[in-house]
C-alpha positions, 0 to 999 in steps of 0.5 A: 517501506520503513517510516511509514505512518499510519496515523493515531491508533485512536483516530480522529474524532469528527462530531456528526451529532445525527450520525447514528454511530456518534456517541452521548458527545456526538462524536464518531471516531474515523480511522486516522489514515489518508488514503490518497496517501495510502492509494500512492503507496500502493501504486510504488509498492506494484511497479517495485513488483512488476519492476523486479518481476522483470528483471528475473524475467529476463536474467531467466532468459538469459539463462535458456540462451546461456544455457541453448549455446552449451547443447 
């Protein structure tokens, strides 16, 4: 979809000094992506695909019935 924003490429910094992945300042870099929003977008894309597939199947059935009439 046009206009989707996936967050900063730099990610977001969180202070977690006890995390083994923390840098010298105790900061950990996490992806700046809202997973809930991404799941909604995935669901919408899946529903759109299913709707388009249903249209194609119905058109195929209509063409097959038209060919049967021509026999």
